[in-house]
MILUM-552519 format. One record per residue (C-alpha): x, y, z; residue in three letters. Coordinates in steps of 0.25 Angstrom, whole numbers, padded with zeros to 4 digits, always signed. Example, Ala and Ser with C-alpha at 12.3 -4.5 7.8 and 13.67 -1.06 7.14 Angstrom:
// MILUM-552519
+0049-0018+0031ALA/+0055-0004+0029SER/
***
This chain:
// MILUM-552519
+0213-0121+0326MET/+0202-0118+0337ASN/+0199-0104+0339MET/+0200-0100+0354PRO/+0187-0097+0361ASP/+0182-0083+0359HIS/+0182-0075+0372LEU/+0175-0061+0372VAL/+0176-0051+0384PHE/+0164-0041+0384LEU/+0171-0028+0390VAL/+0164-0015+0387PRO/+0173-0007+0394ILE/+0186-0014+0389PHE/+0194-0001+0386ASP/+0192+0004+0401SER/+0202+0002+0413SER/+0189-0005+0420ALA/+0191-0018+0429PRO/+0184-0027+0419ARG/+0193-0022+0407THR/+0206-0024+0415ILE/+0202-0037+0419ARG/+0199-0041+0405VAL/+0211-0035+0399LYS/+0219-0043+0408ASN/+0212-0057+0407ILE/+0212-0057+0392ILE/+0228-0061+0390PRO/+0225-0073+0398CYS/+0213-0076+0389LEU/+0218-0073+0376SER/+0226-0085+0376GLU/+0214-0095+0377GLN/+0203-0086+0369TYR/+0201-0077+0358ARG/+0196-0064+0366ILE/+0188-0052+0362THR/+0184-0041+0370VAL/+0171-0033+0367VAL/+0171-0019+0372CYS/+0164-0005+0370LEU/+0172+0007+0365SER/+0168+0022+0365GLY/+0177+0026+0353ASP/+0173+0017+0342ILE/+0159+0017+0333THR/+0159+0003+0329GLU/+0164-0011+0334ILE/+0179-0013+0332SER/+0189-0024+0335THR/+0204-0023+0341GLU/+0212-0035+0342LYS/+0224-0039+0350SER/+0233-0051+0352GLU/+0225-0055+0364GLN/+0210-0051+0361TYR/+0201-0043+0352GLU/+0193-0030+0356ILE/+0179-0028+0350LEU/+0175-0014+0353ARG/+0161-0010+0353VAL/+0157+0005+0352PRO/+0149+0011+0363TYR/+0135+0016+0359SER/+0131+0031+0359TRP/+0124+0029+0373LEU/+0136+0022+0380SER/+0147+0032+0374ARG/+0139+0044+0376ASN/+0131+0042+0388ILE/+0132+0030+0397THR/+0146+0024+0396ILE/+0154+0037+0393ARG/+0166+0033+0401ARG/+0169+0022+0394TYR/+0166+0027+0380SER/+0175+0040+0383ASN/+0164+0050+0380ARG/+0164+0062+0388ASP/+0155+0075+0390TYR/+0156+0089+0396ASN/+0152+0091+0410VAL/+0137+0095+0408ILE/+0134+0084+0397VAL/+0142+0074+0406ARG/+0132+0076+0417SER/+0120+0074+0408PHE/+0126+0062+0401VAL/+0130+0056+0415ARG/+0115+0057+0420ALA/+0109+0052+0407LEU/+0119+0040+0408SER/+0114+0038+0421TYR/+0100+0037+0417VAL/+0102+0028+0406ILE/+0109+0019+0414GLN/+0101+0019+0425ARG/+0087+0016+0418PHE/+0092+0010+0404GLY/+0105+0003+0404LEU/+0106-0010+0414PHE/+0116-0016+0419PRO/+0125-0005+0414ASP/+0127+0006+0402ALA/+0134-0005+0394TRP/+0122-0013+0391ILE/+0118-0002+0381TYR/+0130-0008+0373GLU/+0124-0022+0372ARG/+0120-0022+0358LYS/+0134-0016+0353ASN/+0141-0027+0361ILE/+0132-0038+0356LEU/+0136-0033+0342LYS/+0150-0033+0344ALA/+0150-0047+0351LEU/+0143-0053+0338ARG/+0154-0047+0329THR/+0165-0055+0334VAL/+0171-0065+0325ASP/+0172-0076+0334GLN/+0161-0082+0342PRO/+0162-0079+0357ILE/+0165-0091+0366ASP/+0166-0084+0379ILE/+0160-0069+0382LEU/+0165-0063+0395ILE/+0156-0051+0399ALA/+0165-0041+0407SER/+0156-0035+0418MET/+0157-0023+0420MET/+0149-0018+0413PRO/+0137-0028+0418PHE/+0130-0027+0405SER/+0141-0035+0397THR/+0135-0047+0403ALA/+0122-0045+0395LYS/+0129-0043+0383MET/+0137-0055+0383ALA/+0124-0063+0387PHE/+0117-0057+0375ASP/+0128-0060+0366HIS/+0129-0075+0371ARG/+0114-0078+0370ASP/+0113-0070+0356GLY/+0123-0078+0349VAL/+0120-0093+0350SER/+0119-0104+0359GLU/+0134-0106+0358ASN/+0136-0092+0363GLY/+0148-0088+0372PRO/+0149-0091+0387ILE/+0147-0078+0394VAL/+0157-0075+0406ILE/+0154-0062+0414CYS/+0166-0057+0420ASP/+0160-0048+0432ILE/+0168-0037+0440GLY/+0158-0033+0450ASP/+0143-0038+0451PRO/+0132-0029+0446LEU/+0123-0030+0458SER/+0134-0028+0469LYS/+0142-0017+0462ASN/+0148-0007+0471ILE/+0154+0002+0459ILE/+0142+0003+0450LEU/+0133+0015+0451LYS/+0120+0007+0453VAL/+0110+0011+0442ARG/+0101-0001+0443HIS/+0095-0009+0455GLY/+0102-0020+0462VAL/+0091-0029+0458THR/+0092-0027+0442LYS/+0108-0028+0444ARG/+0106-0042+0451LYS/+0096-0046+0440ARG/+0106-0043+0429TYR/+0117-0050+0437GLU/+0109-0062+0439GLN/+0107-0062+0423TYR/+0122-0062+0422VAL/+0124-0073+0432VAL/+0113-0081+0424ASP/+0119-0079+0410ASN/+0134-0080+0413SER/+0142-0092+0409ASP/+0151-0088+0419HIS/+0154-0076+0429ILE/+0167-0071+0433ILE/+0168-0061+0445THR/+0180-0054+0451THR/+0178-0058+0465ASN/+0172-0070+0474LYS/+0161-0061+0480MET/+0155-0059+0467THR/+0155-0074+0464VAL/+0148-0076+0476ASP/+0138-0065+0474TYR/+0134-0071+0460TYR/+0133-0085+0465CYS/+0125-0080+0478ASP/+0116-0069+0471GLN/+0114-0074+0457PHE/+0116-0089+0459GLY/+0128-0090+0450ALA/+0135-0104+0449HIS/+0148-0103+0456ALA/+0154-0110+0445GLU/+0149-0099+0435ASN/+0156-0088+0443VAL/+0170-0086+0445SER/+0180-0076+0451CYS/+0191-0070+0443VAL/+0197-0057+0451PRO/+0203-0045+0445PRO/+0218-0047+0443GLY/+0230-0037+0443ALA/+0243-0035+0435PRO/+0253-0043+0442VAL/+0268-0044+0439SER/+0275-0058+0437ASN/+0288-0052+0443SER/+0292-0053+0457LYS/+0291-0041+0465VAL/+0304-0036+0472VAL/+0298-0027+0483PHE/+0305-0013+0484ASP/+0301-0006+0495ASN/+0309+0007+0493SER/+0297+0015+0488GLU/+0288+0010+0499SER/+0296+0015+0511ASP/+0288+0027+0515HIS/+0294+0036+0525GLY/+0287+0046+0533ALA/+0287+0056+0522GLU/+0284+0049+0511GLN/+0268+0046+0507ALA/+0263+0034+0503VAL/+0256+0034+0489ASN/+0243+0026+0490MET/+0237+0023+0477VAL/+0223+0019+0473TYR/+0218+0014+0459ALA/+0203+0012+0456GLY/+0189+0017+0460ILE/+0182+0021+0473PHE/+0168+0017+0476ILE/+0159+0025+0485ASP/+0158+0017+0499LYS/+0164+0005+0493ALA/+0178+0008+0489ARG/+0178+0021+0496ASP/+0192+0028+0499PRO/+0186+0040+0505ARG/+0189+0038+0519LEU/+0203+0033+0516LEU/+0205+0046+0508PHE/+0200+0055+0520ASP/+0209+0047+0530ILE/+0220+0049+0520LEU/+0220+0063+0521LYS/+0227+0062+0534GLN/+0239+0054+0528PHE/+0241+0064+0516GLN/+0256+0065+0520ASN/+0258+0050+0521GLU/+0249+0044+0510ILE/+0246+0049+0496ARG/+0234+0043+0488VAL/+0233+0042+0474GLN/+0221+0036+0467VAL/+0217+0033+0452CYS/+0205+0029+0446GLY/+0191+0035+0442GLY/+0187+0041+0456ILE/+0175+0048+0459ASN/+0175+0062+0464GLN/+0170+0061+0477TYR/+0181+0051+0481PHE/+0190+0062+0478LYS/+0183+0073+0485THR/+0192+0079+0497ASP/+0203+0069+0494ASN/+0214+0078+0489ASP/+0224+0070+0495HIS/+0221+0059+0485VAL/+0227+0060+0471GLN/+0216+0055+0462PHE/+0222+0052+0450ARG/+0210+0048+0440GLY/+0209+0035+0431GLU/+0222+0030+0425ILE/+0224+0018+0415PRO/+0224+0004+0422HIS/+0238+0003+0415SER/+0243+0013+0424GLU/+0237+0008+0438ILE/+0250+0000+0440HIS/+0259+0012+0439GLU/+0249+0020+0447PHE/+0250+0009+0459TYR/+0265+0009+0458GLY/+0264+0023+0463GLN/+0258+0019+0475GLY/+0264+0014+0489ASP/+0250+0009+0494LEU/+0239+0004+0486LEU/+0225+0007+0491LEU/+0214-0004+0489TYR/+0199-0001+0493ILE/+0191-0013+0496ASP/+0176-0012+0493ASN/+0168-0009+0506SER/+0157-0018+0501HIS/+0151-0026+0490GLY/+0157-0039+0483ILE/+0165-0031+0473GLN/+0180-0031+0475THR/+0192-0022+0468SER/+0201-0029+0460GLY/+0212-0018+0462LYS/+0217-0026+0474ILE/+0224-0037+0465TYR/+0231-0024+0457GLU/+0236-0019+0471LEU/+0241-0033+0475LEU/+0248-0035+0463ALA/+0256-0022+0465LEU/+0263-0027+0479ARG/+0262-0014+0487LYS/+0254-0010+0500PRO/+0239-0010+0498ILE/+0230-0002+0507LEU/+0217-0009+0508PHE/+0205-0001+0512LEU/+0193-0010+0515TYR/+0180-0007+0522SER/+0172-0020+0525GLY/+0176-0031+0535ALA/+0175-0041+0523ASN/+0184-0039+0511SER/+0185-0050+0500ALA/+0198-0042+0495VAL/+0203-0039+0509LYS/+0203-0055+0511ASP/+0210-0058+0498GLU/+0221-0049+0502CYS/+0223-0054+0515SER/+0236-0061+0511GLY/+0243-0049+0507PHE/+0252-0042+0517GLY/+0254-0028+0510HIS/+0239-0024+0511ILE/+0235-0013+0521ILE/+0221-0015+0526TYR/+0213-0003+0530VAL/+0198-0002+0534GLN/+0190+0010+0528ASN/+0188+0017+0541ASN/+0194+0028+0546GLU/+0201+0022+0558LEU/+0208+0011+0551ASP/+0212+0020+0540LEU/+0218+0030+0549GLN/+0225+0018+0556PHE/+0231+0011+0543VAL/+0235+0025+0536LEU/+0242+0030+0548SER/+0254+0021+0547ASP/+0252+0016+0532ILE/+0266+0017+0528LYS/+0270+0007+0540MET/+0258-0002+0535ARG/+0264-0001+0520MET/+0278-0004+0525GLU/+0273-0017+0530GLN/+0265-0019+0518ALA/+0278-0017+0510ASN/+0286-0028+0519VAL/+0275-0038+0516TRP/+0277-0035+0502LEU/+0292-0036+0502GLU/+0290-0050+0508SER/+0280-0054+0499ASN/+0284-0047+0487SER/+0281-0060+0477ASP/+0267-0062+0483TYR/+0258-0069+0474ASN/+0248-0060+0466ILE/+0247-0068+0454SER/+0233-0073+0458ASP/+0227-0060+0455PHE/+0235-0058+0442SER/+0228-0055+0430TRP/+0235-0068+0424ASP/+0229-0075+0435THR/+0215-0068+0434ARG/+0215-0071+0419ALA/+0219-0086+0421SER/+0207-0086+0430GLN/+0198-0080+0420PHE/+0202-0089+0410LEU/+0199-0101+0419GLY/+0185-0096+0422VAL/+0182-0094+0406ILE/+0186-0108+0403ARG/+0178-0115+0414THR/+0166-0106+0410ALA/+0167-0109+0394HIS/+0168-0124+0398GLU/+0157-0124+0407ARG/+0148-0116+0397SER/+0152-0126+0386LYS/+0148-0137+0395GLN/+0135-0132+0399ARG/+0131-0129+0384ARG/+0136-0143+0380LYS/+0126-0148+0390LYS/+0115-0139+0387SER/+0116-0144+0373ILE/+0116-0159+0377GLU/+0104-0157+0385ASN/+0096-0151+0374GLU/+0099-0163+0365LYS/+0086-0172+0364PRO/
***
């Protein structure tokens, strides 16, 4: 009996609720029917490499080094200090990462990760570097180049580009980051991105061949049962406030809610606002009318959304990054307040067929106009939902995304085999 191909995900922060982690965990069930799967990750509470097994995959846990655990990646290794020491460690971490670690702090774990990859008991056929962090690409290339000419194919699954990233705190120049991304493009057997704009960026900026770059957007949990619309909880009288909810992060000047929050002060009796996520303090200042609930486990996000009458989505004002949150919100079949800034929005264009989305431009005049009669607009959205309660959301379910991901892997693996076969034939005298 032939052994299934061995597929390894390199996901250093697998125990977090980061978008890359959520993506891998939702894609694995589909892939486990075709491959033997191993996840290689870092862990802050072990001192030596350990292995866990489940029905669908195996986890190879690698301990963080002292530097990462205590200084540079404390958030993921669960290490904390008192206020005075924390300030010193934060400053030291910045200096180390600014001048010593590139493309990110996880590069320091390269030797430990490579050592772990060499311990797997079955040769790796496909190695998927989950980026972020960006250093996983170099780890994957180094492993492939260090084993033999029959090393694994390397697929880089990239969330947001390094050189056009509006979330990362910039510690290195754009030129240096572009050189690294060129290195990733030149050495990857295939690249997967989460939106079409990033595909175009890699092809135009770095010369990637279109057949070697694919787009598999984020997915969402989707119920297979037909939704029966019930507007009994959505009938807001004049005395009942709308409960607007938001889950995620804010980004200064890019995914910025401060003008919205400021305008909402005028509507405190009509609209309540709840926010969950790791929110920086400067977004909370002077916004006592907003309830900030902090970070909650991803498994509880659906329950949090269920408390809302109106779901808030904030589109990025610039750049080529897009938030996959929109798919989660669409899957919930509730009215959505879509806050956008730029004239051009890929996400807004993608949502054009959904009649339960309330669009508002991020300026004072438009916010005042839309929020002043939000209940009427929500009633119109609910009428559309009632008439289209079974609208098709399967295109962005995790099952569909996993199927797309599987197709990309199969195609990339087959092309790699053909290239290697042709290379061997050309080397024959």
